[in-house]
NUDREN-369340 format. One record per residue (C-alpha): residue number from 1; z, y, x. Coordinates in Angstrom, 2 decimals. Last residue first. Layout:
BEGIN
[NUM; [Z; Y; X]]
...
This chain:
BEGIN
[339; [7.53; 26.06; -48.25]]
[338; [3.58; 26.45; -48.79]]
[337; [3.69; 25.25; -52.39]]
[336; [0.44; 27.13; -53.25]]
[335; [-2.28; 28.37; -50.93]]
[334; [-3.42; 31.58; -49.97]]
[333; [-5.84; 33.11; -47.40]]
[332; [-6.80; 36.38; -46.01]]
[331; [-10.19; 36.63; -44.23]]
[330; [-11.80; 38.68; -41.34]]
[329; [-12.57; 35.85; -39.00]]
[328; [-10.77; 37.23; -36.02]]
[327; [-7.69; 38.19; -38.26]]
[326; [-7.61; 34.87; -39.92]]
[325; [-4.28; 35.56; -41.65]]
[324; [-3.13; 32.70; -43.82]]
[323; [-0.43; 32.80; -46.44]]
[322; [1.05; 29.78; -47.62]]
[321; [2.88; 31.03; -50.77]]
[320; [6.29; 29.98; -51.36]]
[319; [7.33; 33.76; -51.73]]
[318; [4.38; 35.99; -51.45]]
[317; [5.62; 38.03; -54.29]]
[316; [9.02; 39.09; -52.56]]
[315; [6.89; 39.98; -49.32]]
[314; [5.16; 42.96; -50.84]]
[313; [1.31; 43.51; -52.08]]
[312; [1.50; 47.24; -51.34]]
[311; [-0.81; 49.62; -53.24]]
[310; [-1.49; 52.86; -51.22]]
[309; [-0.69; 55.96; -52.82]]
[308; [-3.29; 58.43; -54.62]]
[307; [-2.00; 56.73; -58.00]]
[306; [0.88; 58.78; -57.45]]
[305; [4.87; 57.96; -57.03]]
[304; [4.48; 54.18; -56.73]]
[303; [5.55; 51.71; -59.29]]
[302; [7.73; 48.99; -58.79]]
[301; [7.72; 45.25; -59.31]]
[300; [10.38; 42.39; -59.44]]
[299; [10.71; 42.74; -63.16]]
[298; [14.65; 42.80; -63.68]]
[297; [17.52; 40.52; -64.09]]
[296; [21.11; 41.40; -65.54]]
[295; [24.22; 38.99; -65.95]]
[294; [26.05; 39.11; -62.83]]
[293; [23.63; 41.82; -61.20]]
[292; [20.44; 42.33; -59.55]]
[291; [18.66; 39.14; -60.24]]
[290; [14.94; 39.22; -59.63]]
[289; [11.95; 38.18; -61.98]]
[288; [8.42; 37.74; -61.00]]
[287; [8.46; 36.76; -57.00]]
[286; [10.93; 34.49; -57.70]]
[285; [8.91; 32.92; -60.40]]
[284; [6.49; 31.91; -57.73]]
[283; [3.13; 34.27; -57.99]]
[282; [-0.29; 32.68; -59.09]]
[281; [-2.93; 33.66; -56.86]]
[280; [-6.45; 33.90; -58.06]]
[279; [-9.32; 34.17; -55.43]]
[278; [-12.46; 35.53; -57.53]]
[277; [-14.08; 36.41; -53.83]]
[276; [-11.81; 39.75; -54.08]]
[275; [-8.40; 39.17; -55.42]]
[274; [-7.00; 38.03; -58.51]]
[273; [-3.20; 38.51; -59.07]]
[272; [-0.81; 36.25; -61.41]]
[271; [1.94; 36.77; -63.32]]
[270; [3.80; 34.14; -65.47]]
[269; [5.87; 35.27; -68.23]]
[268; [9.77; 34.74; -68.47]]
[267; [11.39; 32.49; -71.06]]
[266; [15.19; 32.25; -70.91]]
[265; [17.95; 29.62; -70.80]]
[264; [21.82; 29.33; -71.60]]
[263; [22.02; 33.02; -72.24]]
[262; [25.42; 34.44; -72.96]]
[261; [24.72; 37.79; -70.90]]
[260; [20.98; 37.89; -69.97]]
[259; [20.85; 41.82; -70.07]]
[258; [17.55; 42.59; -69.34]]
[257; [15.63; 44.95; -66.86]]
[256; [12.34; 46.89; -66.58]]
[255; [13.18; 49.92; -64.40]]
[254; [13.58; 48.44; -61.11]]
[253; [13.73; 50.91; -58.17]]
[252; [17.50; 51.07; -58.18]]
[251; [18.69; 49.46; -61.32]]
[250; [17.32; 50.72; -64.72]]
[249; [19.83; 50.20; -67.80]]
[248; [19.62; 46.88; -69.53]]
[247; [17.08; 45.40; -72.34]]
[246; [18.11; 42.87; -74.87]]
[245; [15.92; 39.82; -74.96]]
[244; [13.56; 38.77; -77.72]]
[243; [10.65; 41.23; -76.88]]
[242; [10.13; 39.48; -73.53]]
[241; [6.06; 39.23; -74.04]]
[240; [6.03; 42.96; -75.13]]
[239; [8.24; 43.69; -72.13]]
[238; [5.99; 42.11; -69.76]]
[237; [2.99; 43.51; -71.32]]
[236; [4.49; 47.11; -71.06]]
[235; [5.80; 46.59; -67.57]]
[234; [2.14; 45.64; -66.36]]
[233; [0.58; 48.62; -68.06]]
[232; [3.23; 51.10; -66.42]]
[231; [2.42; 49.48; -63.25]]
[230; [-1.12; 49.86; -63.47]]
[229; [-0.80; 53.65; -64.45]]
[228; [1.77; 54.16; -61.80]]
[227; [-0.03; 52.67; -58.82]]
[226; [1.61; 49.30; -57.81]]
[225; [4.27; 48.65; -55.10]]
[224; [5.17; 45.17; -54.38]]
[223; [8.95; 44.60; -53.48]]
[222; [10.27; 43.76; -50.17]]
[221; [7.64; 45.50; -47.55]]
[220; [7.45; 43.91; -44.00]]
[219; [5.25; 41.22; -44.83]]
[218; [2.44; 43.52; -45.93]]
[217; [-0.60; 43.04; -48.13]]
[216; [-2.79; 46.13; -48.37]]
[215; [-4.30; 47.69; -51.28]]
[214; [-6.77; 50.75; -51.48]]
[213; [-6.27; 54.52; -52.35]]
[212; [-8.55; 54.72; -55.11]]
[211; [-9.64; 51.17; -54.88]]
[210; [-6.76; 49.90; -57.13]]
[209; [-7.08; 52.19; -59.98]]
[208; [-10.99; 51.69; -59.52]]
[207; [-10.55; 48.20; -60.62]]
[206; [-9.68; 49.38; -64.37]]
[205; [-6.50; 47.77; -65.67]]
[204; [-6.66; 46.38; -69.35]]
[203; [-4.14; 43.54; -68.00]]
[202; [-5.56; 39.84; -68.04]]
[201; [-3.35; 37.71; -70.32]]
[200; [-2.26; 34.31; -69.14]]
[199; [1.36; 35.37; -69.18]]
[198; [0.76; 38.47; -67.39]]
[197; [-2.59; 39.04; -65.50]]
[196; [-3.51; 41.03; -62.92]]
[195; [-6.97; 42.05; -61.66]]
[194; [-9.51; 42.93; -58.82]]
[193; [-6.99; 43.65; -56.03]]
[192; [-9.28; 43.95; -52.76]]
[191; [-7.42; 43.63; -49.58]]
[190; [-6.36; 45.86; -46.77]]
[189; [-4.54; 44.55; -43.73]]
[188; [-2.91; 47.50; -41.83]]
[187; [-3.21; 48.25; -38.12]]
[186; [-6.56; 50.26; -37.54]]
[185; [-6.84; 52.20; -40.90]]
[184; [-10.25; 52.71; -41.29]]
[183; [-10.35; 51.80; -44.92]]
[182; [-13.28; 50.31; -46.87]]
[181; [-13.54; 46.97; -45.05]]
[180; [-11.39; 45.09; -47.42]]
[179; [-10.34; 41.91; -45.92]]
[178; [-12.16; 38.84; -47.07]]
[177; [-10.39; 36.34; -49.67]]
[176; [-9.87; 32.82; -48.79]]
[175; [-8.46; 29.68; -50.44]]
[174; [-5.80; 27.57; -49.03]]
[173; [-5.81; 23.91; -50.45]]
[172; [-6.43; 22.21; -46.66]]
[171; [-3.12; 23.48; -45.67]]
[170; [-2.74; 25.16; -42.01]]
[169; [-0.92; 22.91; -39.20]]
[168; [-2.82; 24.01; -36.26]]
[167; [-4.88; 27.28; -36.52]]
[166; [-2.73; 29.69; -34.32]]
[165; [0.76; 30.86; -34.73]]
[164; [2.78; 29.21; -37.28]]
[163; [5.72; 31.05; -39.26]]
[162; [7.82; 28.86; -41.22]]
[161; [10.12; 28.75; -44.36]]
[160; [13.27; 26.94; -45.36]]
[159; [15.33; 26.99; -48.16]]
[158; [18.95; 28.30; -48.55]]
[157; [17.86; 31.79; -48.14]]
[156; [15.97; 31.43; -51.35]]
[155; [12.08; 31.63; -52.62]]
[154; [11.22; 30.34; -49.13]]
[153; [8.60; 32.92; -47.12]]
[152; [5.65; 31.00; -45.96]]
[151; [3.54; 31.90; -42.78]]
[150; [0.30; 31.61; -41.30]]
[149; [-1.46; 32.77; -37.93]]
[148; [-4.85; 33.62; -36.32]]
[147; [-5.60; 36.07; -33.73]]
[146; [-7.21; 33.48; -31.38]]
[145; [-3.49; 32.00; -30.81]]
[144; [-3.65; 31.81; -26.93]]
[143; [-5.83; 34.71; -26.03]]
[142; [-4.79; 36.56; -28.89]]
[141; [-1.39; 37.05; -27.74]]
[140; [-1.08; 40.65; -27.30]]
[139; [-3.34; 41.12; -30.50]]
[138; [-1.17; 39.13; -33.03]]
[137; [2.03; 40.44; -31.31]]
[136; [0.79; 44.02; -32.21]]
[135; [-0.20; 46.38; -29.78]]
[134; [-4.04; 46.42; -29.90]]
[133; [-3.49; 47.16; -33.66]]
[132; [-4.04; 44.05; -36.09]]
[131; [-0.62; 43.99; -37.78]]
[130; [1.85; 41.20; -37.17]]
[129; [4.74; 43.21; -35.59]]
[128; [7.53; 40.91; -35.44]]
[127; [10.71; 42.81; -36.86]]
[126; [14.27; 42.34; -35.38]]
[125; [17.63; 40.47; -35.30]]
[124; [17.95; 40.57; -39.32]]
[123; [21.05; 41.17; -40.57]]
[122; [19.96; 42.69; -43.85]]
[121; [16.65; 44.57; -42.70]]
[120; [16.21; 46.45; -46.26]]
[119; [16.09; 49.91; -44.71]]
[118; [17.59; 51.90; -41.52]]
[117; [16.96; 51.18; -37.74]]
[116; [18.40; 53.61; -35.21]]
[115; [18.10; 52.14; -31.46]]
[114; [15.26; 49.71; -31.99]]
[113; [13.88; 48.35; -28.68]]
[112; [9.99; 48.59; -29.05]]
[111; [7.69; 46.28; -27.54]]
[110; [4.83; 45.42; -25.08]]
[109; [4.66; 42.04; -23.45]]
[108; [4.54; 42.38; -19.51]]
[107; [3.93; 38.29; -19.18]]
[106; [3.35; 36.28; -21.96]]
[105; [4.52; 32.59; -22.02]]
[104; [3.22; 29.87; -24.20]]
[103; [4.02; 26.66; -22.14]]
[102; [7.44; 26.61; -22.34]]
[101; [7.65; 27.83; -25.69]]
[100; [7.44; 31.43; -27.31]]
[99; [8.51; 33.24; -23.95]]
[98; [8.23; 36.93; -23.91]]
[97; [8.34; 38.40; -20.32]]
[96; [9.34; 42.38; -20.84]]
[95; [8.17; 45.54; -21.77]]
[94; [9.18; 48.79; -23.37]]
[93; [9.18; 51.43; -25.77]]
[92; [12.74; 52.96; -26.70]]
[91; [13.85; 53.54; -30.41]]
[90; [13.37; 54.70; -33.99]]
[89; [12.82; 52.10; -36.90]]
[88; [12.24; 52.94; -40.57]]
[87; [12.50; 51.71; -43.94]]
[86; [10.67; 53.93; -46.41]]
[85; [9.10; 51.01; -48.50]]
[84; [5.83; 51.30; -46.86]]
[83; [7.21; 51.17; -43.24]]
[82; [8.23; 54.02; -40.99]]
[81; [7.79; 54.07; -37.00]]
[80; [9.02; 56.01; -34.41]]
[79; [8.78; 55.54; -30.73]]
[78; [10.50; 56.90; -27.70]]
[77; [9.45; 56.99; -24.45]]
[76; [11.47; 56.93; -21.27]]
[75; [10.63; 57.29; -17.28]]
[74; [10.63; 61.25; -17.31]]
[73; [10.63; 62.60; -20.96]]
[72; [8.16; 60.79; -23.73]]
[71; [7.82; 61.21; -27.25]]
[70; [5.49; 59.07; -29.11]]
[69; [2.59; 60.03; -31.55]]
[68; [3.45; 58.51; -34.90]]
[67; [1.47; 56.33; -36.97]]
[66; [3.03; 53.11; -35.52]]
[65; [0.35; 50.94; -34.01]]
[64; [-1.98; 53.81; -33.68]]
[63; [0.36; 56.09; -31.90]]
[62; [1.17; 53.51; -29.65]]
[61; [-2.36; 52.79; -29.01]]
[60; [-3.27; 56.66; -28.65]]
[59; [-0.37; 57.06; -25.90]]
[58; [-1.63; 54.15; -23.96]]
[57; [-4.91; 55.79; -23.65]]
[56; [-3.79; 59.23; -23.05]]
[55; [-1.99; 58.22; -19.82]]
[54; [1.51; 58.67; -18.62]]
[53; [3.33; 56.56; -21.04]]
[52; [6.63; 55.87; -19.34]]
[51; [7.79; 52.36; -19.97]]
[50; [11.33; 51.15; -20.01]]
[49; [11.78; 47.86; -18.36]]
[48; [13.32; 44.83; -19.91]]
[47; [16.69; 43.40; -18.58]]
[46; [17.46; 41.77; -22.10]]
[45; [17.53; 38.22; -21.07]]
[44; [20.23; 36.19; -22.90]]
[43; [19.29; 38.03; -26.14]]
[42; [15.79; 36.23; -26.42]]
[41; [13.41; 37.85; -28.37]]
[40; [14.27; 36.49; -31.96]]
[39; [11.55; 37.79; -34.07]]
[38; [11.91; 38.34; -37.86]]
[37; [9.62; 38.24; -40.95]]
[36; [11.54; 39.74; -43.70]]
[35; [14.66; 38.77; -45.63]]
[34; [15.28; 39.29; -49.27]]
[33; [19.24; 38.65; -49.71]]
[32; [20.00; 36.85; -52.74]]
[31; [21.75; 38.52; -55.73]]
[30; [24.30; 36.17; -57.29]]
[29; [24.30; 34.19; -60.73]]
[28; [26.58; 32.07; -62.30]]
[27; [24.61; 30.08; -64.87]]
[26; [21.04; 30.68; -66.41]]
[25; [18.73; 27.97; -67.14]]
[24; [15.22; 29.36; -67.03]]
[23; [11.78; 28.75; -68.74]]
[22; [8.77; 30.03; -67.22]]
[21; [5.79; 30.83; -69.11]]
[20; [2.17; 30.61; -69.25]]
[19; [2.54; 26.92; -70.11]]
[18; [5.91; 25.89; -68.79]]
[17; [7.52; 25.80; -65.36]]
[16; [11.37; 25.18; -64.89]]
[15; [13.24; 27.66; -62.93]]
[14; [16.84; 27.63; -62.12]]
[13; [19.82; 29.98; -61.97]]
[12; [22.66; 28.52; -60.60]]
[11; [23.81; 30.55; -57.59]]
[10; [21.63; 31.92; -54.92]]
[9; [18.71; 32.73; -57.43]]
[8; [15.40; 31.25; -58.05]]
[7; [15.86; 27.86; -57.62]]
[6; [12.50; 25.58; -58.10]]
[5; [12.82; 23.16; -60.87]]
[4; [15.60; 21.10; -62.73]]
[3; [18.69; 22.04; -64.42]]
[2; [20.92; 19.23; -65.92]]
[1; [21.92; 20.67; -69.17]]
């Protein structure tokens, strides 16, 4: 048959939307490389200056940005940062002129030059810090861009996404949920998750499960991490609606997997999240089901170790959405079909 719809895999697995379900044509499947938002900071000019942090004020800024007190000796300071999915970067703290366009130039831009980087970074050139701490890209460029940016992460590496700085070009169909004010964490973007639905069925999860440790949206964490009790409820409902397909052994962090050998097509349940302000976000199929082998695919979520761990809405679940950060206004926006 002639496949139509949104490509999910970098092979020949395609998604066709149905009512509360997605129908999928299965051909040769290959795992795609999950990307992170990256910054290419001009390799042709790498004569940046090391920074000796001599004041407690700057030390506190770097500690707030990374969660780790920097180590300094003579004219060199070393930073360390760990992300929600346990990826990390350690390197030197420096400054240089950052040029975005011929008119958007930022002198003495502070950044880290990673020397030891481990995690799901692939072949990315670096990470662009989009948090709201004073050392983030957002804060250091606030005078120009007003602490406002948006992005869309494409569903496959063959498609094009975008990162937009400032308010220009934001779609009119974006709906906003307020950032949560319950956390004192300076850098992270906390949001209120109200409910999750699978195949149009709202899961019986108490909202307190998400408020115990709070929930964040993070473009640098690949797979969404849910509280164990919430994940087990989601997995059980997903398995119930996928009962016609044979299960497969767990792969890495994925434990709800299926053997799709010999299948011409499959149906997977839709998944949606509802955030504060009654903002419902329907996930793209690429944020629900992920290929992990030639004939194996899994539910693209994972559980935290403990209900006391922070819930993370990761970048796989953000794919194809227009995600808008109005940091100054205290709102987070979502819009369908961003790329």
